[in-house]
N, C-alpha and C positions, 0 to 999 in steps of 0.2 A: 314763759315756757311755750305758750301757744304760738306766739309770734315766731319764735325760733323754729318750731316745728313746721310752720307754714313756709319759712324761708328754705328749710331743708327740702321740703317737698318740691318747691319751685326749682331749687337747684337740681334735684334728682330727676324731675320730669322736663320742665321747661329748659333746664340747663343742658339737656342732651343736644338740642338743636336751637338755632335762632328761629325767630318767628317766621322769617321768610323761608327757611328750610322746611319748617313744618308745613307751611301752606303749599310749597312746591311738591313735596313728597306725597302728602295726603290728598292733594287734588288729583293725583293719578291713582294712588293705591286704593283709596276708598271707592271711586267709580269702578275700578277694576274688580274690586271685591264684590260690589253690587251686581256688576255685569255677569260675572261668573256664577254667582248664586242664582241670578234670574234665569240663566240658561238651564241650570240644574233643576230649578223648580218647574220650568216648562217641560222638561223631560219626565219628571215625576208625575205631574198632573196630566200629561198626555198619554199615560199608560192606559191600557184597556181596563185594568182593575186598579185604580189608584189606591195607595195604602191609607190607613187611618192616621191619626195624629202621631202616635208613637212610631209607626212605620215611616212616616214622613220625616220625623226628626232623625231616625236612623239613617235614612238615605241621604240626608243633607249634612249630617254630622261631619263627615270627612272633608267636604268642601269648605265648611265654615272653619274648621281647624287648620286646614292647609293654607287657606287664604289669610287667616290671622297670622299664621307663622310667616307667610310671605311678607306681610306688612312689617312684622317685628324684625325680620331679617334686614330689611333695607333701612329701617330706623336705626338699628344697631350699627350697621356698617357706616352710615353717614355720621353717626355720633362718634364712632371710634377712629375714623380715618380723616386726616386733615392734610392740608397742603394742596396747592392749586393743581399740580400735576396728578397727584393721587385722586383728588376729587374729580378732575376732568375725566379720567379713565373710569372712575366709579359711576359718574353720571351717564356715560355712554353705555356701560354694562347694564345700568339700571333701566334705561329706556329699552335696550335690546331684550332684556329678560321679560319686561312687561309686554313688549310686542310679541315675543314668543309665546308667553302664557295666553295672551289674547287669541293668537292664531290657533294654538292647540285646542283651547276650549271651544272656539267657534267651529273649527273643523270637526272636533269630536261631536259637537251638538248636531251639526248637519249630517254627519256620517250616521249617527244614531237615528236621526229622523228618516233617513233613506233606507237603512238596512236593519234597524232594530238591534244592532250589535255595537259594542263599545270599541273605541279605537285602541289598538295596541301597537307596540313597537314594530312587530313584523309587518303590519299593514302599512305603517308609515314608510318603513325601509323599502318595501316592495313598490310602493307608489313612487318614491324617489328614483328607484332603479329603473322602473319601467314607465316613466312619466309620459313618454311619447305614445305609449300604448293606451294608457288610461286617461289621457287628457280629454278625450271625447266624453268619457263617463263623467269626469269632473265638470266639464262644460255644461252638461245637461242639468246639473244641480246648482249651478251658479246663476240663479235668477236675478233679475234687476233689483228686486227688493233686498236679497241677500248681499249682492255686490254693494249696494248703497250702504247697508248697515255696516259691512266690513270696512268699507272706505272711511265712513264716519268714525268708527271705533279706532282704526289705525291712525287717522289724522289726529284725533284727540290724544292718543298715546304718545305722539311725537311732540305736538305743540300745545296741548291742553294745559299742562302744569305752568308753563311760562305765561300763558294768557290768564290763567286763574290767579297767579301771583301778581300780575299787573293790575288786575281788577281789585284784588284784596289790599295790596299795598300801594297802589297807584305809582308803581315803579317796577321796572324790569329787574328780575332777580334770578340768578342761577346759583345753586348750592356750591358751585366751584369756588366762589369768592368768600365763603364763610370761614372765619378763623376764630372759632371759639375753643378755648382750652377747658377741658373737663376738670371739675373739682373732684375730690375724693368721693363725695356722694354721687357725683355724676358717673364716675367709673363703676361704682356699685350698681347704679341704675342700668348702665350699658351692659354689665354682666348679666343682670336680671333679664334684660331684653333678649340677649343671646341665648340664655337658658330657656326662655319662653319659646324662642324659635324652634329649638331642638325638641322641646316637649310637645309643642303643638303639631309639628310635622310628624313626629313619631306617633302621636295619638291618631292622626289622620290615616295612618296605615293600618289601623286595626280593622279586622273583618266586621261584617254586618252583625249586629246584635239580635236581629229578628229573623235570620235565615234568608234574607233577600240576597240577590246576586251580588257577590263581592265586587265584580268588575263594574257593575252599575253603581253600587253605593259608594265606591271609592272616588276621590277626586281624580280628575283626568291625568294629572302629572303623576300622582302616586300610583295610579293604575298602570301607566306606562312603565314606571320603574319596577314595580313589583312583578308585573307579568313577564318582564325580561330577566331581571336579576334573580328573582325567586321563582323561576320557572318550576312548576310543581310536578316534577317527575318523581312521583312517590316511590320510595324504596327502590330506586333504579338499580342500585348495586345488587339487591336481592333478586330482582327480576333478571338482570343480565347474567347472573350466575347460573340461571336455569337454561339459558339459551344454548341451543346446539346448532352446529353448522347445517344449514338447509341445503338440500339438493335443489338446484334451480333448473328450469327447463330451457337452458341455453343451447342444448344440443338435440332438442326434440325434432322429430320429423314425422311426416305422414306416410303410412304404409298402406298400399292398396289391398283390398280384400275382395272375395268373390262378389260382395254386395256393393262395391264402390261404383258410384255414378257421378261423373264430373259435371254436376249441374252448376249453373251460375249462382253466385251468392251476392246478395244485396243487403248491406247494413244501412238502416235509416235511423239516424239519431234525431229525435224530436226535442229541440231545445226547450228546457225549463217546463216540460209538460208533466205536471203532477198527476198522479193516478186519479185523484178525486175530481179533477177538472175535465175528465173524459166521460163520454156516454158509456164507455165500456165498464167503468167502475162506479159511475154515479148515474143511476137511472133517472134522476131528476133533471139532468142536463142533456140538451140536444146539441152538444158542441162537436162531436166526432162521429158522425154517421158512417164515414168511410172506414175508420178504425173498427167500429162496432161490426160492420158487415164482414170485414176481413176476419175478425175473430171467430165468426161462426164456423170457419173452416181452417182453424189454426190451432196450434198448441199455445195455450195462454197461461202465463205464470200469474196467478191471481194475486200473489203477495210478493212482488218483486221489488228489490231495493237497490239503490246505488251504493257502492262501497264508500265513496266520498262524493258529496253533492257539489261537484265542480266539474266543468266540461272536460278539460284535459285529463283529469284523474279518472273520470268515468270511462273515457274512451280507452285508457290503458287497461282497465279491468276487462272491458268487452273484447278488445283486440288481442290481448296478451294472456288472458287466463290467470293473472296474478293480481294481487293488490297493488294499487299505485303507490308511489312514495308519499308518505304522510307528511308533506311539507308544503310550504308556499313558494319555494324557490325554483319550482319547475324542473326538478331533477330529471323528470321524464323526457325533457327536451335536450338534455346534455348528450353529446356524442356517446354512443353505447350506454345510454342511461337506463335502459330497461333490461333487467336480468331474466329475459325470456325471449324465445323466438315467437313472434306474433303472427296472427292469422295471415296477413298479406304475404309474409315471407314464407310461411309454411305452404300456402297454396301456390306461391310463385315457383317453388321447387317442383310442383306437380304440373307445371305448364300453364298456370293461370296468369293472365294479365290483370293489373289492378289499377284503380283510379279512385281518387278522393275528391269530392266536390263540396264546397261550402259557400254560402252566400254572405259570409263574414270576411273581414280583412284578414290577411295572413300575418299581419304584424302582431296581433295580440297573442301573447304567451308563446312566441316563436313556433307558430303552428306548422310552418314548413318543416322545421327541424323535427317536430314530433311525428308528423306524417312520414318523414323519411325514416325515423327510428322504427315505425311500424313495418316498413318494407314496401310501401306503395310505389308503383312505377310512375304514375302520373298524379299531379296535384293541380286542381283548378280552384284557387281561392277567388275572392271578389275581384282582385286585381287582374285576373285572367278572364273575366266574364264580360260580355258586351252589356253595357248599362243603359243604352238608349231604349226608352219605353218602359223602364222599370223605376220604382220609387225607393228612396232611402226610407227605412223604417226605424232605425235607431243608430246609435253612435258606433255600432260594430258593422253594420252592413245594410244590404238591400233586401227587398221582398224575396222570398224563397223561389218564386217562379223564375227568377233570373238563372237558375241552374238548369232549367228544362231543355232549352235548345242546345247548350253545350253537351248536356248528357246525351241527347239524341244523336248528335254528331259523333261523339266518342263511341257510343254503342254500335252505330252503323259501321264504324271503321274496325271494331274489335269483336264483332259478333261471331266470327267463325271459330274462335277458340274459347274455352271456358274463361270466365272472368270474375273478379271480385270488384264490385262498385259500391262505394259508400257515399252517403249524403248527410250533411250536417246543416240543419236549418238554423235560422237566427231570429225570425220575426217574433217569436214568443219571448225573446229576452226583454228585460227591462229596457226602455220605458214604455213597452206595450203599445205599439202603433201598428195599424194595418194600412195597406195602400188606400189612397183616397177613393178609388172606385169599388172597394170592397164594402158590401152592405152590412153595416153594423147592426147588431141586435141588442136588446135589453135582456140579459140573462139574470142579473142580480141588481139590487139597488145600489150597492157600493160602486162608485164610478171607476176607481182604480182596478178593482177586481173584475168589473165588467169589461174594461178595456183588455185586461189579460185574457179573459175567456173568449173575447172576439179574436185575439191573435191565435188562440188554440183552434178556433173554428177555421180561421184562414189556413193554418198549418195543415189541418185535416183535408181541406180542399186541395192543397198542394200534394199531399200524399195520394189523393185520388188521381190527380193528373199524372203523377209519376208512375203509378201502377198502370194506368191506361197507356202510357207511353210504351211500357214493356209489352202490353197486349198488342198494340198497333204494330210493333216491330216483330211480332211473332216470337218473343223471347220469354213470355210470361210462364208458359207451361214447363220450361226447363230452368226455372229460377227459384231459388229459396230466398225468401225475404225475412230478414230479422228486423223487426220494428220495435224500437225502444226509446224511452226518454233518457237523456243524460242525467237528469236529476229533477226534482220537483221545484216548487216555488212557494214561499211563505208570504202571508199577508197579515201578519200581526196576530195570528191565532194563539201563539204561545210567547209570552214575555216580550211582545212587541216585535218579534223577529220577522224581518222582511227578506224577500229574495231567497237565496239558497245556501251560500257557502257555509254558514254556521247554523242553519235551520235543521236540527237533528231530529225534529218531530216528523211524523209521517208526511205532512204537507211538503216537506223539503226533501225527503229521501225515498218515498214510495213512488214507484214509476210503473207505467204500462210496459209490458214486455211480451211479445208474441213471436212465434215462428210460423210463417205462412209458406207452404210449398205449392207453387202453381200447378203441380201435377196432381194435386188432390190427396197428398199423403195424409193430411189431417182433416179430411172431409167429415163434416158433422161436428167437428170441434173436439179438442181434448184440453184438459186443464191440469195444472200442478198447483195444489193448495199449500204445500209446504213453503215457508218463507225462503226465498232464494235471492240471488243477486245477479247483476249483469256480468259478473265474473264467470258465469256459466256459458256465455255465448260461444267461446272458442271450441270447447269440447262438444257442445251441442251441435254446432255446425259440422264438426268432424263426424259425429254419429249420423247426422242426416245424410251426409255425402257417402257414408259407408267406409270411412277411413279408420284405421287403427293408428294410435299415436305411439310412436317408439320414443323411449327415454321420456316418458310422460311424468314430469314432476310439477305439473301445473297445480295451482291451488284451487282451480275451479272444478266443475263437475258437469255432467250432462243432464239436461232436463228430461231426456228420453229414458234415463235409467233411474228408476225410483230408489234402488238400493244405494246409489251414489249421492243422493241428496244430503245436505248437511243437517246435523242436529240443531245447529245454531249458526247465526250469521253475525258479523261484526261490521260496524259503521263508524267512520271517523269524520268529524268536522274538518273543513279545509284548513282553518287556522290552527297552528300547532297548540296542543295542550289546552284546547278550548272545551271540547266535548267529544264523547264517544258513546256508542250504544251497542247493546247486544240483544238479539231477538232469538228466543227459543220457544217454539210453539206460539201461544198467544201472549207470552210474557215479554215485555220490552223493558230493559233496564237501561238507564241513561246515567252516565258518569260525567259530572261537570268539573272535574278536577277540584281546585280550591275555590272555584267561582261561586258555587252554590251547592246545596245538598243534593245527593243523588236521588233519582226518581225511578219509580217502577209503575208500569201501566199494564192492565189486562186488555189487550187489543180485541179480544173476542167480546167482552162486555162493554168496553169503553174505547171504540175505534178512534174517537176524536181526542183521546189522551187528555181528559179533563180531570180525572180522579187519581191522584198519586196514592198507590197502595204500598209504598216502601215500608210502612210500619208493620205490614203483615209478614215481612221477612226478618229473620233474626240477624244479628250482627255478623255471624259466621257466614251466612249465605250471601249477604251483601259484600262481604270481603272477598268471597270466592268469585263473584261476578266482576268485581272491580279489578282483581289481579288477573283474571282471564283477559280482560281488555288491555290492561297495561302490558301483559306478556305478549299479546298479539302485536301491539304497537311497537314494542321493543324488537320483536323478531323481524317485522317488516323493515324497520329502520336498519337493523343489522345486516339484513340481506342486501339492501341497496348500497350500504356503505362498503360492504365486502366486494360487491360486484364492481363498484366504481374504482376501488383500490386496485383490484386485479386487472382492470382494463384501463388504468391510467396510462398516459403517453409514455411514462418511463418504463412501464412493464409490458407493453404490448406493441407490436408492429402492425396490428390489424388495421385495415383501412376503415375510415368512418363510413357509415351507410351513405350511399349516393342520394343526392337530393332528388326528389321526384320532379319530373318535368311538368310543364304546363304551358299552354299557349298564352303569350302575353298580348 
């Protein structure tokens, strides 16, 4: 009886595949299993606050189950399918799937190491679609060590199994030539393997058991699938039913009043400058003395936030007085993509000439198209600026001083009429380099954060040079300066989040914002304590210039009118359905969709957002806050979709906005 049982077991297990097939498959599947788990362990142990034993098991559970399911899948397929042609096709698919899994896990690991965010389908799709734009970003992360590791791994995925089989069997072997017929017990074992595959992969999709981030705790492939297929638009039908057709400011115009003064307007966007990195908001740092000095005679928004922590989105809010599209597909750069008349167009109708300067390439995110949608007359990206004597600082552009001489030339040629001039810096963007001749200082011990703070200091010097340029040209006293960051920057303070796109905490979304009138309008300084956003810029500028807005359906407000300030503000991450936030007074609520539990912070008592007090709120209040954000998200999306439909080529004969000019 025992002998027969042993024979059945051998028939059920060994009988699935030949010895050579087992060696071939497992020599790739087991190292792949170990490689993927090692990367996950490195991500877990690299967290600022690594979990305990149970938390560790919870975070690695999905990866173990999915990879076991992947092993079972290929064992079952090779056991069930025979014939040389079928096996040849299967062998090719086997290697390609292993290569894809290796590439996805490696890319996910290094993406997390750089950004603190998990890789999702939208990010991969956007990278593929805009590869020429982001290739420079990718190149900075492909170090010699990483390239060597990836090359070694890919080589083994292609040739390793054949070599391992040669060493083990002293003969070359490919599973193509195996011709084993399964017995009845073998078929039963194959069915068990297939059932195990389904069970293991299904279990790997379960959410975290300890309240950890679901996108982090899930295996890379399962996270890609779930984040796309099961996109968590909670009760979308219920929310959409409440939506009403919004009046959009597409027909707005400026109307002169007795107090109208056609002063020049200058918008200065400080790339990636978080509020707490400035001397204005952090007295322990001496990074931005120019900004601090300007603030003494300015209207300062003490608690200003970006609507979306991404440059093109942030500029839509500031220029157009409405929320940007809450997507990653750059809807704002589509022809007629913005459902509002923006500040350059409004001022253009009042005789203003306009220009936009940036020290970054125009290729990224179709910046020329976006600037054209805003209504600028002239556009000077990096490609239009003289580069001799200036240094490259990152994969997007040159040091910001490169804009100064072209700015002077343009101002001298256009000074006789009122103008709008805008500047977007780039030096403060990742990977945080200053020109070689800039004297670096030691602000903090952490090297990466210190590099960033030095770029903030460099950017502040550029700001001082630009303001001095206006003084030298005699334009300063007749100019209103709006100085703001496009977003902040994270350095792992919360959940390992780096940079800005999905950093919903204050280091990623709280920004400096001030209005400085060279004529002394705000002499002695004024401040707004209420939480506000850069969506206020358009109407604030109209108020400073003394204009009334006709057909005013903007979502923004004026910082000069206390009664117009909002009771609450809303923020969205750049990646769809990743995270949103609502701030009302000192209370900050964060909704992470299905990724992790919602959070609540008291910014007055806990400005660094270290103590989640969501337990102090009952379920009804949390639900109210959640549906408020989801309703806002749905309304913004509906407005953009309706506007794009109404302005589609089939339904309109309106001309596309002219491309802004610029000297090449």
